[in-house]
C-alpha positions in Angstrom: 0.0 0.0 0.0 1.4 3.4 -1.0 2.1 6.2 1.4 -0.6 8.3 -0.3 -3.3 5.6 0.0 -2.6 5.2 3.7 -4.5 7.9 5.6 -3.0 8.6 9.0 -5.2 9.3 12.0 -4.0 11.4 14.9 -6.0 11.3 18.1 -5.7 14.5 20.2 -7.4 16.1 23.1 -10.0 17.7 20.7 -10.8 14.5 18.8 -9.6 12.8 15.6 -7.8 14.6 12.9 -7.3 12.8 9.5 -4.8 13.8 6.9 -4.3 12.7 3.3 -1.5 13.2 0.7 -2.1 15.5 -2.3 -1.4 12.8 -4.9 -2.7 9.2 -4.7 -0.8 6.6 -6.7 -3.6 4.1 -6.3 -7.4 4.1 -6.8 -9.7 5.3 -4.0 -12.9 3.6 -2.9 -15.6 4.7 -0.4 -17.4 1.6 0.6 -21.2 1.5 1.2 -22.3 2.7 4.7 -19.0 4.7 5.1 -18.4 8.4 5.4 -15.1 9.9 4.3 -13.5 13.3 3.9 -10.7 14.3 1.6 -8.8 17.6 1.9 -7.8 19.1 -1.4 -6.3 19.9 -3.6 -6.0 16.2 -4.2 -5.3 14.1 -7.3 -6.5 10.5 -7.6 -6.5 8.2 -10.7 -9.9 6.5 -10.2 -12.6 7.0 -7.5 -15.5 4.7 -6.7 -18.1 6.2 -4.3 -20.6 3.8 -2.8 -20.9 5.6 0.5 -20.6 9.3 1.3 -17.6 11.4 0.3 -17.0 15.0 1.3 -14.2 16.9 -0.5 -12.8 20.2 0.8 -11.4 22.3 -2.1 -10.2 20.8 -5.4 -10.6 17.2 -6.5 -8.7 16.1 -9.7 -9.7 12.6 -11.1 -7.2 11.7 -13.8 -9.1 8.7 -15.3 -12.6 7.8 -14.0 -15.1 8.6 -11.3 -18.0 6.2 -10.5 -20.8 7.1 -8.1 -22.9 4.1 -7.1 -26.7 4.2 -6.8 -26.5 5.0 -3.0 -23.2 7.0 -3.2 -23.0 10.7 -2.7 -20.3 13.3 -3.4 -20.3 16.7 -1.6 -17.8 19.4 -2.7 -17.1 22.2 -0.3 -15.1 25.3 -1.2 
């Protein structure tokens, strides 16, 4: 698994803070019944969304984006 695909979680006094790389080398999938957030600008080769994905700022998909029947994409900023 590449460094960009691995999202690190840091637990602090105020809760959980997640971080992501700005360029993913591998595809990104949001499974059904899952909620995820990506901080942009971020570039990903392929995205499959079967759950809920919230993107802050810019999302670049270089090949293909698939949003399933129950998937949702929310872009903020």
